N, CA, C, O and the ligand as a Tripos MOL2 file, in Angstrom:
@<TRIPOS>MOLECULE
protein
  249   247    63     0     0
PROTEIN
NO_CHARGES

@<TRIPOS>ATOM
      1 N         152.0400  135.3070  -82.2490 N.3       1 MET1
      2 CA        153.3400  135.0280  -82.8760 C.3       1 MET1
      3 C         153.6480  136.0170  -83.9940 C.2       1 MET1
      4 O         154.7970  136.4190  -84.1760 O.2       1 MET1
      5 N         152.6610  136.3910  -84.7090 N.am      2 ALA2
      6 CA        152.8820  137.2470  -85.8760 C.3       2 ALA2
      7 C         152.8450  138.7310  -85.5020 C.2       2 ALA2
      8 O         152.2030  139.5430  -86.1680 O.2       2 ALA2
      9 N         153.5250  139.0470  -84.4600 N.am      3 LYS3
     10 CA        153.5160  140.4540  -84.0390 C.3       3 LYS3
     11 C         154.7170  141.2080  -84.6140 C.2       3 LYS3
     12 O         155.8260  140.6770  -84.6740 O.2       3 LYS3
     13 N         154.4890  142.4060  -85.0210 N.am      4 SER4
     14 CA        155.6010  143.2370  -85.4760 C.3       4 SER4
     15 C         155.6320  144.5090  -84.6270 C.2       4 SER4
     16 O         154.9620  145.4950  -84.9350 O.2       4 SER4
     17 N         156.3940  144.4680  -83.5920 N.am      5 PRO5
     18 CA        156.4720  145.5550  -82.6140 C.3       5 PRO5
     19 C         156.6910  146.9310  -83.2410 C.2       5 PRO5
     20 O         156.0880  147.9150  -82.8130 O.2       5 PRO5
     21 N         157.5240  146.9940  -84.2180 N.am      6 LYS6
     22 CA        157.8320  148.2880  -84.8240 C.3       6 LYS6
     23 C         156.5910  148.9150  -85.4770 C.2       6 LYS6
     24 O         156.2850  150.0900  -85.2720 O.2       6 LYS6
     25 N         155.9060  148.1130  -86.2490 N.am      7 ASN7
     26 CA        154.7000  148.6130  -86.8930 C.3       7 ASN7
     27 C         153.6240  148.9670  -85.8740 C.2       7 ASN7
     28 O         152.9790  150.0120  -85.9540 O.2       7 ASN7
     29 N         153.4560  148.0800  -84.9360 N.am      8 ALA8
     30 CA        152.4390  148.2880  -83.9150 C.3       8 ALA8
     31 C         152.7350  149.5710  -83.1500 C.2       8 ALA8
     32 O         151.8400  150.3790  -82.9030 O.2       8 ALA8
     33 N         153.9620  149.7450  -82.7890 N.am      9 ASP9
     34 CA        154.3420  150.9200  -82.0250 C.3       9 ASP9
     35 C         154.0330  152.1960  -82.8000 C.2       9 ASP9
     36 O         153.6360  153.2100  -82.2270 O.2       9 ASP9
     37 N         154.2170  152.1240  -84.0690 N.am     10 ARG10
     38 CA        154.0000  153.3090  -84.8820 C.3      10 ARG10
     39 C         152.5100  153.6680  -84.9490 C.2      10 ARG10
     40 O         152.1250  154.8370  -84.9370 O.2      10 ARG10
     41 N         151.7080  152.6330  -85.0170 N.am     11 ARG11
     42 CA        150.2810  152.8820  -85.1410 C.3      11 ARG11
     43 C         149.5970  153.1460  -83.8020 C.2      11 ARG11
     44 O         148.6260  153.8970  -83.7100 O.2      11 ARG11
     45 N         150.1310  152.5100  -82.7830 N.am     12 MET12
     46 CA        149.4580  152.5630  -81.4930 C.3      12 MET12
     47 C         149.9140  153.7490  -80.6480 C.2      12 MET12
     48 O         149.7920  153.7170  -79.4230 O.2      12 MET12
     49 N         150.4080  154.7350  -81.2520 N.am     13 ARG13
     50 CA        150.8500  155.8910  -80.4760 C.3      13 ARG13
     51 C         149.6700  156.5480  -79.7660 C.2      13 ARG13
     52 O         148.6030  156.7340  -80.3520 O.2      13 ARG13
     53 N         149.8690  156.8860  -78.5360 N.am     14 PRO14
     54 CA        148.7900  157.5400  -77.7910 C.3      14 PRO14
     55 C         148.6130  158.9920  -78.2260 C.2      14 PRO14
     56 O         149.5600  159.6740  -78.6170 O.2      14 PRO14
     57 N         147.3880  159.4230  -78.1410 N.am     15 CYS15
     58 CA        147.0710  160.8080  -78.4720 C.3      15 CYS15
     59 C         147.8160  161.7320  -77.5190 C.2      15 CYS15
     60 O         147.7280  161.5510  -76.3050 O.2      15 CYS15
     61 N         148.5450  162.7150  -78.0330 N.am     16 PRO16
     62 CA        149.3070  163.6420  -77.1840 C.3      16 PRO16
     63 C         148.4150  164.5240  -76.3340 C.2      16 PRO16
     64 O         148.8830  165.1580  -75.3880 O.2      16 PRO16
     65 N         147.1540  164.5680  -76.6600 N.am     17 ILE17
     66 CA        146.2330  165.4170  -75.9000 C.3      17 ILE17
     67 C         145.5960  164.6610  -74.7500 C.2      17 ILE17
     68 O         145.6180  165.1250  -73.6100 O.2      17 ILE17
     69 N         145.0390  163.5200  -75.0340 N.am     18 CYS18
     70 CA        144.2960  162.8080  -73.9890 C.3      18 CYS18
     71 C         144.8680  161.4200  -73.7140 C.2      18 CYS18
     72 O         144.3550  160.6900  -72.8660 O.2      18 CYS18
     73 N         145.9190  161.0600  -74.4240 N.am     19 SER19
     74 CA        146.6080  159.7880  -74.1790 C.3      19 SER19
     75 C         145.8150  158.5590  -74.6020 C.2      19 SER19
     76 O         146.1980  157.4310  -74.2940 O.2      19 SER19
     77 N         144.7220  158.7750  -75.3000 N.am     20 LYS20
     78 CA        144.0300  157.6150  -75.8550 C.3      20 LYS20
     79 C         144.7670  157.1660  -77.1020 C.2      20 LYS20
     80 O         145.6400  157.8700  -77.6090 O.2      20 LYS20
     81 N         144.4120  155.9970  -77.5870 N.am     21 LEU21
     82 CA        145.0730  155.5100  -78.7900 C.3      21 LEU21
     83 C         144.6680  156.3520  -79.9850 C.2      21 LEU21
     84 O         143.4940  156.6720  -80.1740 O.2      21 LEU21
     85 N         145.6460  156.6980  -80.7730 N.am     22 SER22
     86 CA        145.3520  157.5130  -81.9480 C.3      22 SER22
     87 C         144.7250  156.6660  -83.0380 C.2      22 SER22
     88 O         144.8810  155.4460  -83.0680 O.2      22 SER22
     89 N         144.0270  157.3220  -83.9160 N.am     23 THR23
     90 CA        143.4170  156.6310  -85.0420 C.3      23 THR23
     91 C         144.0730  157.0830  -86.3340 C.2      23 THR23
     92 O         144.5220  158.2250  -86.4340 O.2      23 THR23
     93 N         144.1340  156.2040  -87.3200 N.am     24 PRO24
     94 CA        144.7460  156.5570  -88.6020 C.3      24 PRO24
     95 C         144.1010  157.7940  -89.2200 C.2      24 PRO24
     96 O         144.7600  158.5720  -89.9090 O.2      24 PRO24
     97 N         142.8450  157.9600  -88.9740 N.am     25 GLU25
     98 CA        142.1180  159.0940  -89.5520 C.3      25 GLU25
     99 C         142.6060  160.4260  -89.0220 C.2      25 GLU25
    100 O         142.7040  161.4110  -89.7540 O.2      25 GLU25
    101 N         142.9070  160.4360  -87.7370 N.am     26 HIS26
    102 CA        143.2790  161.7060  -87.1120 C.3      26 HIS26
    103 C         144.6920  161.6890  -86.5630 C.2      26 HIS26
    104 O         145.0700  162.5340  -85.7520 O.2      26 HIS26
    105 N         145.4640  160.7180  -87.0170 N.am     27 TYR27
    106 CA        146.8360  160.5970  -86.5550 C.3      27 TYR27
    107 C         147.5530  161.9380  -86.5430 C.2      27 TYR27
    108 O         147.3830  162.7100  -87.4860 O.2      27 TYR27
    109 N         148.3460  162.2570  -85.5230 N.am     28 PRO28
    110 CA        148.6360  161.3930  -84.3650 C.3      28 PRO28
    111 C         147.6320  161.5500  -83.2350 C.2      28 PRO28
    112 O         147.9110  161.1790  -82.0950 O.2      28 PRO28
    113 N         146.4860  162.0900  -83.5440 N.am     29 PHE29
    114 CA        145.4960  162.2790  -82.4840 C.3      29 PHE29
    115 C         144.4510  161.1740  -82.5290 C.2      29 PHE29
    116 O         144.4120  160.3680  -83.4580 O.2      29 PHE29
    117 N         143.6110  161.1550  -81.5070 N.am     30 CYS30
    118 CA        142.6020  160.1140  -81.4360 C.3      30 CYS30
    119 C         141.3310  160.5720  -82.1200 C.2      30 CYS30
    120 O         140.4950  159.7560  -82.5090 O.2      30 CYS30
    121 N         141.1890  161.8810  -82.2670 N.am     31 SER31
    122 CA        139.9630  162.3860  -82.8670 C.3      31 SER31
    123 C         140.1780  163.7940  -83.4040 C.2      31 SER31
    124 O         141.1800  164.4510  -83.1200 O.2      31 SER31
    125 N         139.2220  164.2220  -84.1740 N.am     32 ASP32
    126 CA        139.3030  165.5740  -84.7200 C.3      32 ASP32
    127 C         139.3030  166.6070  -83.5930 C.2      32 ASP32
    128 O         139.8990  167.6780  -83.7010 O.2      32 ASP32
    129 N         138.6360  166.2570  -82.5440 N.am     33 ARG33
    130 CA        138.5480  167.1490  -81.3970 C.3      33 ARG33
    131 C         139.9310  167.4450  -80.8200 C.2      33 ARG33
    132 O         140.2970  168.5980  -80.5900 O.2      33 ARG33
    133 N         140.6800  166.3810  -80.5950 N.am     34 CYS34
    134 CA        142.0040  166.5580  -80.0200 C.3      34 CYS34
    135 C         142.9370  167.2700  -80.9900 C.2      34 CYS34
    136 O         143.8060  168.0360  -80.5730 O.2      34 CYS34
    137 N         142.7630  167.0260  -82.2450 N.am     35 ALA35
    138 CA        143.5750  167.7120  -83.2380 C.3      35 ALA35
    139 C         143.3520  169.2130  -83.1520 C.2      35 ALA35
    140 O         144.2830  170.0010  -83.3190 O.2      35 ALA35
    141 N         142.1070  169.6010  -82.8890 N.am     36 LYS36
    142 CA        141.7950  171.0230  -82.7760 C.3      36 LYS36
    143 C         142.3380  171.5990  -81.4750 C.2      36 LYS36
    144 O         142.7740  172.7490  -81.4230 O.2      36 LYS36
    145 N         142.3070  170.8030  -80.4540 N.am     37 VAL37
    146 CA        142.8630  171.2400  -79.1750 C.3      37 VAL37
    147 C         144.3350  171.5620  -79.3410 C.2      37 VAL37
    148 O         144.8270  172.5720  -78.8370 O.2      37 VAL37
    149 N         145.0200  170.7000  -80.0450 N.am     38 ASP38
    150 CA        146.4460  170.9120  -80.2740 C.3      38 ASP38
    151 C         146.6710  172.1750  -81.0910 C.2      38 ASP38
    152 O         147.5970  172.9450  -80.8360 O.2      38 ASP38
    153 N         145.8190  172.3670  -82.0620 N.am     39 LEU39
    154 CA        145.9320  173.5460  -82.9130 C.3      39 LEU39
    155 C         145.7350  174.8100  -82.0890 C.2      39 LEU39
    156 O         146.4590  175.7900  -82.2650 O.2      39 LEU39
    157 N         144.7760  174.7870  -81.2090 N.am     40 ASN40
    158 CA        144.5090  175.9310  -80.3460 C.3      40 ASN40
    159 C         145.6930  176.2220  -79.4370 C.2      40 ASN40
    160 O         145.9900  177.3780  -79.1370 O.2      40 ASN40
    161 N         146.3430  175.1970  -79.0180 N.am     41 ARG41
    162 CA        147.5170  175.3920  -78.1800 C.3      41 ARG41
    163 C         148.5720  176.2000  -78.9180 C.2      41 ARG41
    164 O         149.1780  177.1290  -78.3840 O.2      41 ARG41
    165 N         148.7590  175.8110  -80.1460 N.am     42 TRP42
    166 CA        149.7500  176.5170  -80.9620 C.3      42 TRP42
    167 C         149.4240  177.9970  -81.0500 C.2      42 TRP42
    168 O         150.2910  178.8580  -80.9020 O.2      42 TRP42
    169 N         148.1500  178.2660  -81.2950 N.am     43 PHE43
    170 CA        147.7390  179.6590  -81.4410 C.3      43 PHE43
    171 C         147.9020  180.4250  -80.1430 C.2      43 PHE43
    172 O         148.3740  181.5620  -80.1310 O.2      43 PHE43
    173 N         147.5100  179.7930  -79.0590 N.am     44 SER44
    174 CA        147.5560  180.4770  -77.7660 C.3      44 SER44
    175 C         148.9900  180.7040  -77.3120 C.2      44 SER44
    176 O         149.2690  181.6080  -76.5240 O.2      44 SER44
    177 N         149.8620  179.9010  -77.8000 N.am     45 GLU45
    178 CA        151.2590  180.0580  -77.4050 C.3      45 GLU45
    179 C         152.0280  180.9650  -78.3520 C.2      45 GLU45
    180 O         153.2320  181.1760  -78.2030 O.2      45 GLU45
    181 N         151.3150  181.4870  -79.3150 N.am     46 GLY46
    182 CA        151.9380  182.4420  -80.2240 C.3      46 GLY46
    183 C         153.0710  181.8570  -81.0270 C.2      46 GLY46
    184 O         154.0620  182.5290  -81.3150 O.2      46 GLY46
    185 N         152.9190  180.6020  -81.3860 N.am     47 TYR47
    186 CA        153.9180  179.9180  -82.2080 C.3      47 TYR47
    187 C         155.2800  179.8130  -81.5460 C.2      47 TYR47
    188 O         156.2630  179.4730  -82.2040 O.2      47 TYR47
    189 N         155.3500  180.0930  -80.2850 N.am     48 THR48
    190 CA        156.6380  180.0450  -79.6040 C.3      48 THR48
    191 C         156.9570  178.6450  -79.0840 C.2      48 THR48
    192 O         156.1470  178.0140  -78.4050 O.2      48 THR48
    193 N         158.1110  178.1950  -79.4080 N.am     49 ILE49
    194 CA        158.5120  176.8820  -78.9070 C.3      49 ILE49
    195 C         159.8590  176.9880  -78.1910 C.2      49 ILE49
    196 O         160.9060  176.7310  -78.7860 O.2      49 ILE49
    197 N         159.8270  177.3620  -76.9300 N.am     50 PRO50
    198 CA        161.0560  177.5090  -76.1550 C.3      50 PRO50
    199 C         161.6570  176.1660  -75.7790 C.2      50 PRO50
    200 O         161.4900  175.6890  -74.6560 O.2      50 PRO50
    201 N         162.3330  175.5850  -76.6960 N.am     51 VAL51
    202 CA        162.8720  174.2590  -76.4210 C.3      51 VAL51
    203 C         164.3920  174.2300  -76.5170 C.2      51 VAL51
    204 O         165.0930  174.2230  -75.5050 O.2      51 VAL51
    205 N         164.8830  174.2130  -77.7360 N.am     52 VAL52
    206 CA        166.3170  174.0230  -77.9180 C.3      52 VAL52
    207 C         167.1090  175.3250  -77.8930 C.2      52 VAL52
    208 O         168.3050  175.3280  -77.5980 O.2      52 VAL52
    209 N         166.4430  176.4180  -78.1990 N.am     53 GLU53
    210 CA        167.1750  177.6710  -78.3190 C.3      53 GLU53
    211 C         167.9050  178.0540  -77.0410 C.2      53 GLU53
    212 O         169.1130  178.2900  -77.0520 O.2      53 GLU53
    213 N         167.1710  178.1150  -75.9480 N.am     54 THR54
    214 CA        167.8040  178.4680  -74.6810 C.3      54 THR54
    215 C         168.8660  177.4470  -74.2960 C.2      54 THR54
    216 O         169.9010  177.7750  -73.7170 O.2      54 THR54
    217 N         168.5790  176.2370  -74.6290 N.am     55 ASP55
    218 CA        169.5050  175.1650  -74.3110 C.3      55 ASP55
    219 C         170.8630  175.4280  -74.9500 C.2      55 ASP55
    220 O         171.9130  175.1570  -74.3680 O.2      55 ASP55
    221 N         170.8060  175.9560  -76.1420 N.am     56 ASP56
    222 CA        172.0310  176.2060  -76.8780 C.3      56 ASP56
    223 C         172.8720  177.2830  -76.1910 C.2      56 ASP56
    224 O         174.0960  177.1740  -76.1180 O.2      56 ASP56
    225 N         172.2080  178.3090  -75.6960 N.am     57 LEU57
    226 CA        172.9190  179.4100  -75.0750 C.3      57 LEU57
    227 C         173.5590  178.9970  -73.7490 C.2      57 LEU57
    228 O         174.6870  179.3760  -73.4340 O.2      57 LEU57
    229 N         172.8170  178.2250  -73.0000 N.am     58 GLU58
    230 CA        173.3360  177.8520  -71.6940 C.3      58 GLU58
    231 C         174.3120  176.6880  -71.7630 C.2      58 GLU58
    232 O         174.8250  176.2060  -70.7530 O.2      58 GLU58
    233 N         174.5370  176.2730  -72.9500 N.am     59 ASP59
    234 CA        175.4110  175.1120  -73.1080 C.3      59 ASP59
    235 C         176.8860  175.4960  -72.9790 C.2      59 ASP59
    236 O         177.7520  174.6420  -72.7860 O.2      59 ASP59
    237 N         177.1500  176.7990  -73.0890 N.am     60 ARG60
    238 CA        178.5420  177.2220  -73.0480 C.3      60 ARG60
    239 C         179.0360  177.4280  -71.5920 C.2      60 ARG60
    240 O         180.0540  178.0700  -71.3320 O.2      60 ARG60
    241 N         178.2840  176.8680  -70.7030 N.am     61 GLU61
    242 CA        178.6580  176.9440  -69.2930 C.3      61 GLU61
    243 C         179.9500  176.1740  -69.0340 C.2      61 GLU61
    244 O         180.7050  176.4430  -68.0990 O.2      61 GLU61
    245 N         180.1450  175.2580  -69.8670 N.am     62 ASP62
    246 CA        181.3030  174.3940  -69.7510 C.3      62 ASP62
    247 C         182.5930  175.1780  -69.9990 C.2      62 ASP62
    248 O         183.6830  174.6080  -69.9420 O.2      62 ASP62
    249 ZN        142.7720  162.4990  -77.9130 Zn       63 ZN63
@<TRIPOS>BOND
     1     1     2 1
     2     2     3 1
     3     3     4 2
     4     3     5 am
     5     5     6 1
     6     6     7 1
     7     7     8 2
     8     7     9 am
     9     9    10 1
    10    10    11 1
    11    11    12 2
    12    11    13 am
    13    13    14 1
    14    14    15 1
    15    15    16 2
    16    15    17 am
    17    17    18 1
    18    18    19 1
    19    19    20 2
    20    19    21 am
    21    21    22 1
    22    22    23 1
    23    23    24 2
    24    23    25 am
    25    25    26 1
    26    26    27 1
    27    27    28 2
    28    27    29 am
    29    29    30 1
    30    30    31 1
    31    31    32 2
    32    31    33 am
    33    33    34 1
    34    34    35 1
    35    35    36 2
    36    35    37 am
    37    37    38 1
    38    38    39 1
    39    39    40 2
    40    39    41 am
    41    41    42 1
    42    42    43 1
    43    43    44 2
    44    43    45 am
    45    45    46 1
    46    46    47 1
    47    47    48 2
    48    47    49 am
    49    49    50 1
    50    50    51 1
    51    51    52 2
    52    51    53 am
    53    53    54 1
    54    54    55 1
    55    55    56 2
    56    55    57 am
    57    57    58 1
    58    58    59 1
    59    59    60 2
    60    59    61 am
    61    61    62 1
    62    62    63 1
    63    63    64 2
    64    63    65 am
    65    65    66 1
    66    66    67 1
    67    67    68 2
    68    67    69 am
    69    69    70 1
    70    70    71 1
    71    71    72 2
    72    71    73 am
    73    73    74 1
    74    74    75 1
    75    75    76 2
    76    75    77 am
    77    77    78 1
    78    78    79 1
    79    79    80 2
    80    79    81 am
    81    81    82 1
    82    82    83 1
    83    83    84 2
    84    83    85 am
    85    85    86 1
    86    86    87 1
    87    87    88 2
    88    87    89 am
    89    89    90 1
    90    90    91 1
    91    91    92 2
    92    91    93 am
    93    93    94 1
    94    94    95 1
    95    95    96 2
    96    95    97 am
    97    97    98 1
    98    98    99 1
    99    99   100 2
   100    99   101 am
   101   101   102 1
   102   102   103 1
   103   103   104 2
   104   103   105 am
   105   105   106 1
   106   106   107 1
   107   107   108 2
   108   107   109 am
   109   109   110 1
   110   110   111 1
   111   111   112 2
   112   111   113 am
   113   113   114 1
   114   114   115 1
   115   115   116 2
   116   115   117 am
   117   117   118 1
   118   118   119 1
   119   119   120 2
   120   119   121 am
   121   121   122 1
   122   122   123 1
   123   123   124 2
   124   123   125 am
   125   125   126 1
   126   126   127 1
   127   127   128 2
   128   127   129 am
   129   129   130 1
   130   130   131 1
   131   131   132 2
   132   131   133 am
   133   133   134 1
   134   134   135 1
   135   135   136 2
   136   135   137 am
   137   137   138 1
   138   138   139 1
   139   139   140 2
   140   139   141 am
   141   141   142 1
   142   142   143 1
   143   143   144 2
   144   143   145 am
   145   145   146 1
   146   146   147 1
   147   147   148 2
   148   147   149 am
   149   149   150 1
   150   150   151 1
   151   151   152 2
   152   151   153 am
   153   153   154 1
   154   154   155 1
   155   155   156 2
   156   155   157 am
   157   157   158 1
   158   158   159 1
   159   159   160 2
   160   159   161 am
   161   161   162 1
   162   162   163 1
   163   163   164 2
   164   163   165 am
   165   165   166 1
   166   166   167 1
   167   167   168 2
   168   167   169 am
   169   169   170 1
   170   170   171 1
   171   171   172 2
   172   171   173 am
   173   173   174 1
   174   174   175 1
   175   175   176 2
   176   175   177 am
   177   177   178 1
   178   178   179 1
   179   179   180 2
   180   179   181 am
   181   181   182 1
   182   182   183 1
   183   183   184 2
   184   183   185 am
   185   185   186 1
   186   186   187 1
   187   187   188 2
   188   187   189 am
   189   189   190 1
   190   190   191 1
   191   191   192 2
   192   191   193 am
   193   193   194 1
   194   194   195 1
   195   195   196 2
   196   195   197 am
   197   197   198 1
   198   198   199 1
   199   199   200 2
   200   199   201 am
   201   201   202 1
   202   202   203 1
   203   203   204 2
   204   203   205 am
   205   205   206 1
   206   206   207 1
   207   207   208 2
   208   207   209 am
   209   209   210 1
   210   210   211 1
   211   211   212 2
   212   211   213 am
   213   213   214 1
   214   214   215 1
   215   215   216 2
   216   215   217 am
   217   217   218 1
   218   218   219 1
   219   219   220 2
   220   219   221 am
   221   221   222 1
   222   222   223 1
   223   223   224 2
   224   223   225 am
   225   225   226 1
   226   226   227 1
   227   227   228 2
   228   227   229 am
   229   229   230 1
   230   230   231 1
   231   231   232 2
   232   231   233 am
   233   233   234 1
   234   234   235 1
   235   235   236 2
   236   235   237 am
   237   237   238 1
   238   238   239 1
   239   239   240 2
   240   239   241 am
   241   241   242 1
   242   242   243 1
   243   243   244 2
   244   243   245 am
   245   245   246 1
   246   246   247 1
   247   247   248 2
@<TRIPOS>SUBSTRUCTURE
     1 MET1         2 RESIDUE 1 A MET
     2 ALA2         6 RESIDUE 1 A ALA
     3 LYS3        10 RESIDUE 1 A LYS
     4 SER4        14 RESIDUE 1 A SER
     5 PRO5        18 RESIDUE 1 A PRO
     6 LYS6        22 RESIDUE 1 A LYS
     7 ASN7        26 RESIDUE 1 A ASN
     8 ALA8        30 RESIDUE 1 A ALA
     9 ASP9        34 RESIDUE 1 A ASP
    10 ARG10       38 RESIDUE 1 A ARG
    11 ARG11       42 RESIDUE 1 A ARG
    12 MET12       46 RESIDUE 1 A MET
    13 ARG13       50 RESIDUE 1 A ARG
    14 PRO14       54 RESIDUE 1 A PRO
    15 CYS15       58 RESIDUE 1 A CYS
    16 PRO16       62 RESIDUE 1 A PRO
    17 ILE17       66 RESIDUE 1 A ILE
    18 CYS18       70 RESIDUE 1 A CYS
    19 SER19       74 RESIDUE 1 A SER
    20 LYS20       78 RESIDUE 1 A LYS
    21 LEU21       82 RESIDUE 1 A LEU
    22 SER22       86 RESIDUE 1 A SER
    23 THR23       90 RESIDUE 1 A THR
    24 PRO24       94 RESIDUE 1 A PRO
    25 GLU25       98 RESIDUE 1 A GLU
    26 HIS26      102 RESIDUE 1 A HIS
    27 TYR27      106 RESIDUE 1 A TYR
    28 PRO28      110 RESIDUE 1 A PRO
    29 PHE29      114 RESIDUE 1 A PHE
    30 CYS30      118 RESIDUE 1 A CYS
    31 SER31      122 RESIDUE 1 A SER
    32 ASP32      126 RESIDUE 1 A ASP
    33 ARG33      130 RESIDUE 1 A ARG
    34 CYS34      134 RESIDUE 1 A CYS
    35 ALA35      138 RESIDUE 1 A ALA
    36 LYS36      142 RESIDUE 1 A LYS
    37 VAL37      146 RESIDUE 1 A VAL
    38 ASP38      150 RESIDUE 1 A ASP
    39 LEU39      154 RESIDUE 1 A LEU
    40 ASN40      158 RESIDUE 1 A ASN
    41 ARG41      162 RESIDUE 1 A ARG
    42 TRP42      166 RESIDUE 1 A TRP
    43 PHE43      170 RESIDUE 1 A PHE
    44 SER44      174 RESIDUE 1 A SER
    45 GLU45      178 RESIDUE 1 A GLU
    46 GLY46      182 RESIDUE 1 A GLY
    47 TYR47      186 RESIDUE 1 A TYR
    48 THR48      190 RESIDUE 1 A THR
    49 ILE49      194 RESIDUE 1 A ILE
    50 PRO50      198 RESIDUE 1 A PRO
    51 VAL51      202 RESIDUE 1 A VAL
    52 VAL52      206 RESIDUE 1 A VAL
    53 GLU53      210 RESIDUE 1 A GLU
    54 THR54      214 RESIDUE 1 A THR
    55 ASP55      218 RESIDUE 1 A ASP
    56 ASP56      222 RESIDUE 1 A ASP
    57 LEU57      226 RESIDUE 1 A LEU
    58 GLU58      230 RESIDUE 1 A GLU
    59 ASP59      234 RESIDUE 1 A ASP
    60 ARG60      238 RESIDUE 1 A ARG
    61 GLU61      242 RESIDUE 1 A GLU
    62 ASP62      246 RESIDUE 1 A ASP
    63 ZN63       249 GROUP 0 **** ****
C-alpha cells in the first residue's frame, strides 16, 4: 500500500550497460565496472554524439 511509484522508478532504473538494477553507489549504473564501460564508450566514440544535430538539418524537408 505504501508504494510511491515515482520514487521507486527513479531509484530502480536499470543499468544502461547491462540492464541490471542500478545501485545508489554507482548510479545510474549497477557497478563501478559498468560505469567504466560507459566511460570507455565515450572515449572510443571520440565524444561524438550524432543525435539531434542531423535531425535538425533534415527537418527542413517540410
Ligand atoms: Zn551494469
